[in-house]
C-alpha positions as CSV (number, residue, x, y, z in Angstrom):
1,M,126.1,55.5,134.0
2,R,126.2,58.8,136.0
3,A,129.3,59.5,138.1
4,P,128.6,58.5,141.7
5,T,128.0,61.3,144.2
6,G,130.1,61.9,147.3
7,P,133.6,62.9,148.0
8,V,135.4,61.2,145.1
9,C,138.9,62.1,146.4
10,A,138.1,60.3,149.7
11,R,137.0,57.2,147.8
12,C,139.9,57.2,145.4
13,P,142.6,55.3,147.5
14,A,140.1,52.6,148.3
15,A,139.0,52.2,144.7
16,L,142.3,52.6,143.0
17,G,144.8,51.8,145.7
18,A,146.3,55.3,145.7
19,S,145.2,58.8,145.0
20,C,146.4,60.6,141.8
21,C,147.5,63.5,144.0
22,E,149.6,61.3,146.3
23,V,153.4,61.6,145.8
24,K,155.0,58.1,145.9
25,E,158.3,57.5,147.6
26,D,160.2,57.5,144.3
27,E,158.5,60.6,142.9
28,R,158.9,64.3,143.3
29,L,155.8,66.5,143.1
30,A,155.9,68.3,139.8
31,T,152.9,70.4,139.0
32,L,152.0,70.6,135.4
33,T,151.1,74.3,134.9
34,R,148.7,75.7,132.4
35,A,151.7,77.3,130.6
36,D,153.3,73.8,130.5
37,V,150.2,72.3,128.9
38,E,149.9,75.1,126.4
39,R,153.6,74.8,125.5
40,I,153.4,71.0,125.1
41,A,150.2,71.3,123.1
42,A,151.7,73.9,120.8
43,H,154.8,71.6,120.3
44,T,152.9,68.4,119.7
45,G,149.8,69.7,118.1
46,L,147.6,67.8,120.6
47,S,144.6,69.4,122.2
48,T,145.0,70.6,125.7
49,R,142.0,68.4,126.6
50,R,144.2,65.4,125.9
51,F,146.0,65.9,129.2
52,V,143.2,64.3,131.2
53,G,144.0,60.6,130.8
54,R,141.6,57.8,131.3
55,Y,142.1,54.1,131.5
56,G,138.4,53.2,131.1
57,D,138.6,50.3,133.5
58,L,139.1,50.5,137.3
59,A,141.4,47.4,137.4
60,E,143.7,48.9,134.7
61,A,143.6,52.3,136.5
62,R,144.6,50.6,139.8
63,A,147.4,48.8,138.0
64,G,148.5,52.0,136.4
65,G,148.8,53.7,139.7
66,S,148.2,57.3,138.6
67,A,144.5,57.5,137.7
68,C,141.9,59.9,138.9
69,L,138.8,58.2,140.2
70,A,136.6,61.1,139.2
71,V,137.8,60.8,135.6
72,E,137.4,57.0,135.6
73,E,133.8,57.1,136.9
74,A,132.7,59.9,134.6
75,E,131.3,59.4,131.2
76,S,132.1,62.9,130.1
77,M,134.0,66.0,131.0
78,E,130.7,67.5,132.2
79,D,130.5,64.6,134.7
80,V,134.0,65.3,136.0
81,L,133.2,69.0,136.4
82,A,129.9,68.1,138.2
83,T,131.7,65.8,140.6
84,F,134.0,68.6,141.6
85,G,131.1,71.1,141.7
86,T,132.4,73.4,139.1
87,T,131.9,74.4,135.5
88,R,134.2,74.9,132.4
89,E,133.7,78.7,132.8
90,T,134.9,78.6,136.5
91,V,137.9,76.5,135.6
92,E,138.8,78.9,132.8
93,E,138.4,81.9,135.1
94,L,140.6,80.3,137.8
95,G,143.2,79.6,135.1
96,A,143.2,83.2,133.9
97,Q,143.4,84.4,137.5
98,L,146.3,82.1,138.2
99,A,148.1,83.2,135.0
100,Q,147.6,86.9,136.0
101,E,148.8,86.3,139.5
102,T,151.8,84.4,138.2
103,R,152.7,87.2,135.9
104,E,152.4,89.8,138.7
105,H,154.5,87.7,141.0
106,G,157.3,87.5,138.5
107,R,157.4,91.3,138.4
108,G,157.9,91.6,142.1
């Protein structure tokens, strides 16, 4: 099954009951940075790709409350990337750019 086309983030609250990027009343927004992922991966020995969780069932994802509809609908990471109109290379380039800008900001 191919991932459905259309604005997945707009469909997410209707399909899952909430969007993965919505902050709930009892939560604080805490962004997991690339450096955080790399540090955790180094400590645990887990691949950085493991940080994209998937329930595999929309009912379970809805009950879990923190799923990404694009991930749930996709059969592969390539489907997720296609849904967001990007590529692995572009994501890596953006990550490298963010890392560089973060380093430069810290020097200021």
